[in-house]
N, C-alpha and C positions, 0 to 999 in steps of 0.2 A: 646544383641539383634544384629541380623545380620544387617550390614550396609545397604544393599539394601532394607531390610524390613523397616528400619528406614526412608530411603529416601521416600519410597512409602507412609508411614504414614504422613510424613511431607508435601508431595505434596497434599494429601487429606485435611490436615488441612489448607492449603492455598486456598482451594476452587477449586483446579484443578480437572477437570473431565476427560479430554482426554490427552493422551500422544501420540504424533505422532512419528513414527520412522520406522526403518527397523532392522531386526535381524542381529546378528553377534556374533562371538565368545567372544568378549570382552564387550558385552552388555547383555549377557544371564542372569546373576543373577539379574540385575535391571529390565529387561523385565519380568522375572518370578515373582518378588515381586510385580510389578505394576499390572500384569495380575491377580494375586491372591487377590488383594485388592478389597473389595466390593464396594468402592466408585470411583475406577479408571477404565478406559478402555484404553487399548493400541490399537491404530489404525495402523496396519502394512501397509506400502506402498511398491511399487515395486522398488522405487529408493529413496535414502536419500534426493535428491533435492525436489522431490514431497512432502515428509514428512515435510520438513522445510517450504516450501511454504504454505502448508496447515495450519501449526501452526501459521504462519504469518497472514494469512487471518482470521483464527479463532480469534486471538487476536484483530485484527482490528475491527471485528464486535461486539465482546462481551465486549471488554475492559479488559478482563482477561489476565493473563500472558500466552502466548503460551509456551508449553513445548515440546521439541523434543529430541529424543535420537537416537544415532547411535553407531556403533562399532568404533574401532580405525582405523588409517591409511586411506585407500581409502574411507571407510564409512564416516569418519569425514570430510575429505576434500570436499566431495560432498555436505556438508552443507554450504559452503562458500557463494554461491550466496544468499541463504536465510538469512544468517547473515548480509550481505550487505543490503538487502532489509529492514530488521528490523532496522538496525543501522541508515541508511540514512533517514528513515521515522519515527523514534522515536517510534517503536512498542515494547512493553514490551515482552521479551522472555527469557527463560532460556534453554540453550542448554547443554545437557549432551553428552559427547563423551567418549565412553569406551576407555581404554588404556591398553597397555600391563602391566603385573605385575611389581611392583616397582623394583624388582630385575633385570628386563630386560630393564630398562630405561638406555639409554646411558648417561654417564656423562662427556665424553671427547669431546671437540669441534673438535677434529681431527677424530672422529669416526662418520661415516654417519648414521649408524643404528646398534642397538644391537638386540633388540627383533623383532620377525617377525611381520610385519605390524605396527611397531613403527613409528610414525611421530611426529615432534615437533609442536604439535597442539597449544600450548600456544603462541609460536612465530608467527605462521601463522595467528592466529585469532586476535592477540593483537590489530592491527590497526582498526579492523572492529567490535569490541564489546566494551561495556563500561568497562568491566573487564574480563580478562581471568584468571581463578582460577585453580590451581592444587590441587585437594583433595587427597593428598598422605598419610595422616595419619588419621586413623579412628576417633581419638578423636576430630578432627577438623570438623567433618561432620556437626554438628548442626550450628557451627559458619559460615561456608562457605555457607550453604543453606540459612540461614537467611540473610546473607549479599547479596547473589545473588538476592534474591527476592526484598530486599530493594533497591538495586542499579538499578535493572531493572525497578522499578516503581517510583523512586523519581526523582525530577527535570525533565530534558529532558529524557524521557524514552528511552529504548533501550535494546538490547540483552546482556546477560551475559553468559559466557561459563564456564562450570565445567568439567575439564578433570578428569576421574575417572578410575584408574587402576583396573584390574580384581581382584587382591587379596584384595584390599580395599573393593570392593563390597561384597565379601564373608567373610570379617572379622567379628568378634564378639567383641562388646565392650559395656559397660554401662557408660563409662566415656565420657562426652560431654562438650565442652567449650561453654559458653554463648556468645551472640553477643549484643552489645549495640550501636545502630546507632547514628551518630552525629545528633544533632538537627539543622535544618535549620532555621535561623532567618527570619522573614517576611520582605518584602521590606518596605521602609519608607513611608511617607505620599504620597498620590496620589492626586495631584491637577491638573486635566486635563482641567477643564472648561475654563480657560483663553486661552488655545491652540485651542479650538474648535470654532474659529471665522473665518468664510469663506463664500463666495458666491457660490462657486462651489465645495463642499466637496464630498468625496468618502470614504466609509468604505470598507475595504477588510477583508474578513473572510477566514481563512486558516484551514488546517488540525489540527493545534494545539487546535482548539476548541473541536474536538473529543478527542484528546489525554488527555486534561484536564477534560473531562467529564462535560463540561459547555455549552452544546448545548442550553438548555432551558434558561440559564442566558444570553447567547450571543444574542439570538433572542429577549429577553425582552429589552436588551440594545439597539440594533439597532432600534427596534420599538419605543422606547422612544426618541431616537436621531432623527429619521425620515429622515435620509440621504439615498441616493442611495447606494446600496450594490453590490459590485463585489465579486465573489467567485473564489478562487483558485481551481484547479482540485481536490485536496484533501479535499476541503470544499464545493464542488459543491452540495452536498446533504443536506446542512444545511438549505436551504430555498426551498420550493416548487417553481417550475417554475412560477406559477401564483401569487406568493406573490408580493404585490405592490411595495416593496422595491427592489426586485431582478432584477438587470440589467444584469445578466449573468456573463460570464467569461471574461478573457483577457489573453494576452500573445502572444508568437510567433506563435501560431496556432489560433489566434483570440479568439472570433469574433471581427470584426473591431469596432463595437460600443463600446465595453468595452475598447479597446485600445484608441479610440478617447476620451472617458470619462477620462481615466487616464491621458492622455497627455494634456488635457485641464482643469484639476482640479486645484484648488488653495490650496487644503488641502487633504491629504490622511491619514486616520487613519487605520493602519494595525494591526489586532488582530490575533495572532497565526499563522502568515504567514511570512516566512523568505525572501520572495520576491527573489526567486532564478532566475537564468539567463534565464530559460525557460519562466518566466513571464515578466521580465524586458527588454529582449533584451540587447543591449549595455547599461550597467548600468549608464554610464555618461549621457546618453540621456533620462533616465527614469524619467518621471514626472518632467521635468526641471522647470516647472512653479509652482510647488506645494511645500508647507511645508509638510514634512513627519513626522508623529508621529507613532512610532512602539512599540508594546507590545509583548514581546517574552521572554521565560524563558532562552534562551541561549544568554549570553552576546557576545559570539564570532560571532554569526550571526548578532547581532545589530551593531557590530563594522564595518561591511561592509558598513554602511551608516553613515559616520562621521558627516554629516550635519543634521541628523535627531534628533528629540527629542525622546529619548528612555526610556522605562520602562522595565528593566530586571526583570520581576516578574511573578509569577504564575497567569494565567488568572482568576482563581477563586477569588484571592485576588483583582485583578484589577477591575473585574466586580462588586465585592461587595462594593468597596469603591470609585469608580470613580463618581464624582459629575457632572451631565450633565443636560442640559436643552433641551427640545424638540425644533427642528427647521427643516424647510424644505423650499425649493425654487421651486415653481411650474415650473418656466421657465427653471431651470437647469434640472429637471426631464424630462420635455417635450423635451428638446434638446437631451438627451440621447435616449429617445424613438424614436425620428426622425431618429437618427443614426441607431437604430436597424431596422427600416423599410427600410432605405436607403441601408444598408449593410447586407443583409442576408448571412448566411453561405452556403457553397456548390456552385458548379459550375453550377447547373441547367441543368445537362446533361439529355439526353432523353433515356439513357440505360434502358432496361427492369427492371434490378435490379442494381441500383447504390447504393453505401454505404449510401449516405445521404438519399435517398428515402427509402431504406429498414430500416435503423435504426430509422428514423422518425416514420415509421409505427410500428415498434417493441416497441418504446417508448410509442406511443399512446395506444397500446394494453397491456402494462404492468399494474400491479396493485399496489395499495398502499401496502407498506411493503415488496415488492420484494427487493432482494439484487442483484445488478448488478456487476458482476466481469468481468473486462476487461483486455486484454493482452497488450503487448507493441506495439510500432511502429504505422503504419498508423491506425490500428484498434483502438488504444487508442485515437488518435486524432479525428477520426470520431465520436466515441462514445461521447467524451466530447464536441464536437462542436454541436452535434445533440440532445442529450438526454434532455428531459423535465421532470425533477425530480418531482415525486408525493409525497404526504405526507407519511412519514415513510419509504421511500426508502433509501437505502445506495448504494453508488457507491464506489467500492474499486479496487485498483490496486497497484502494486509496483511502486509508483510514481517517485522516484528519481533514484533508481538503474535500474528499468524497464527492467528486463530480459525477453526475449522471453520464453514462456512456463510456466509463472507464473499462468495463469488464470485457467487451468483445475484443478491442485491440490488445488489452492486457492478456487475454487468453492466447492470442496469436504470439505475443512475445514470450510468454511462458511455454507455449507449445514447441518453440524451437529447441527446447531441451530434449525433445523426444518422448517426454512422459505424457500420459493421458491427462487431458484437461477437462474438468467439469466446470463449465461457465454458467453462472446463474445470474440472470438479469431480469429487469422488468420491461413491460411493453413500452413504457415511456423512455426509459434509459436506452433500450435497444435502438431506438430511432436516432439517438444522438450521433452515433457513429456507424449507422447501418451500412454505409458505403464500404466499410472494411470487410464485408462479406466477399467482395471482389478479391481482396488481399488473401483472405482465408481460402478462397477457391483456388488461388494460384499455388498455394503451398501444400505440401504433402504432410498435413498435421492430423493429429487425433484429438479433435476438439468437439466436445458435446455441449451444445448450447441449449439451455433451458430458459425459455422466456415466460415469466409469470405474467399472464395476461389478465389484469383486473380492470382493464378499460379505463385507465387513468393513473393519477399519481396518488398512490395509497397513503403515503405518510403525510402528504399535504391535506388530503381529505380528513385524516384523523386529527390534524392540527385545526382544521376548520371546524370540526365537530366540537373541539375544546374551546376555541376562542371566538368563533364566528357563528355559533348556533346552527352549525351544520349546513351553512350556505356554501355549496361546492362550486364556486365560480372558478373557471379556468383550470379545473383539476379533473375533469371527466371528459372522455371521448369514446366514440364507438370503436369496435375492433379495427385493427389497422391492416388486416389482410396480409399478414406476414408470409403465409404460405406462397402467395403469388410472387412476392418480392424475392424471396429466397430462391425460388425456382428460376427466376431470371438470372440470378448469379450462379446457378448450377449446383446448388447445395440442397439436398433433400430436406424437406420440412414436413412435419406432421403435427396436427392438432391432437393432443393427447387427452381424449375424452375418457380413457380408462387407464389405470396405472399399469396394466399389463404391457403397455408400450415401452416401459422402461427397459425391458430386456432387449428389445430391438435397438433402442437408442445406445445402450452402453456397450454392447458386445462388438459390433464391427469396428475394425481398425481404420476408421475414417471419420470425417466431420459430418455431424448431423445437427438438425435444429428441431427441438420439440417445443410447441406452443402449449402452455399449460393454463387452461381456463381457471381463473381464481375469482371467487365471489367479490364483487366491487365493495362490499361492506366488510371484507376481511381486515382485521386490525392487528396492530402489534400489542401482544399481551404477555407479560406486563410491560408497562411504560410509565415512567415517572411523570406525575402531573406537575403543573406549575407550582413552585414553592414547596414541593414535598421533599422530605428527607428520604434517604435510600430505604430505610426500614418501613416507610409508609407507602411504598410503591404498590400500585394496583394494576 
């Protein structure tokens, strides 16, 4: 059997439906086999980065393994940012990179390159994937495929790379080696009840809840516990905005009420959240009055909190065995609610369209089940500060790597689920992968793209205001004429000078683009200043 055909059949057996990628000489055989398989569909993009971002978003929304394919050399290195996104956010992904024929692989450390477009992909990707595999012998195909999918989905999930030479793809063999994964032993006894004694407790839910596929179990757990719940950005969609336990978010971009709650709590129970520095600010000052209990599958993340009581285990196991008793304190709840009324997000500007006003209205007009895909920078902060999650909605972004340009191809990947996509990006980020408008135009998707046009890089300007006395070098530019560009690609685009255009944007079952003029001086409010503690945020 031809190896590329075997790989296509294996992918189908794993429940893969879509393979994202871009053509190239050293990927042709595998693309051909995938395209001919009745259960697989190859989705060609205009740039490898767009393809890997789409695979990333598709995996986040569906929980399936995202699969992406590129050719060797320049095509393969264009996948780096997407591998980083999946690695840092624990997204299961298998990346296939075509490679020159094995006879053209350089073996001398003194030789820079032997084969045309040969690049040392295993060495380059090693630090940003769970494992980098060289599939250089046809008989190893089954072994490496099974190991790749196992590693991508076991423990803390993440990407695995398979480097696949051209001659291996077209080789014929019936000899295959079997793979037997190691069995992971379950964590020991979980006796958490004695730890959950507090007057001012907080539960934090993170993106790990999604990654472990325990959303229903986690909601049952916190409802039985009856404590106030704070949500990380990656877990913001776990509870609807109106849920009685939902006290919102926290972190260096607020909101203030969540930060006040964290800093005044006497117990924090963190589930599936690694409490990164974007959440804690200076870690030595984080929740200094609280006992911290953390449940996370990655022991290395837990080691960052040496004084915490930690449970390095799978969330499904923890939620199935943790013995709890319902408890609540009305006065503590009411105090957090008072902080929410006292410290609303946003500067309260009177601009015709400021980001807080616009995104608040867009949130109100969104529907249950929508998927919100947001880009990096100020756009991401404004969305996460403003959005009021409705039942069944998902909010996705590349949370930790946070590359500009993730949202548009991410919206395409998420859109393959058939759900309506609300894509929110900035004028700077939109240009990073604007070529994928051609991909969007080819596909029958329902993607609404909103481009917040503040004529520059807003979060950079805000940083320059703080550190460089407001010298906005390399962070400002004039309008980019998106309407003309989008019309070239065959997608309707409108400059939204009035909010009434939202109705036109959201209702049709097709893809649209709305350019939203935002004041260049719009800023993220609140945002932690240099050296500030969370409770000092302004």
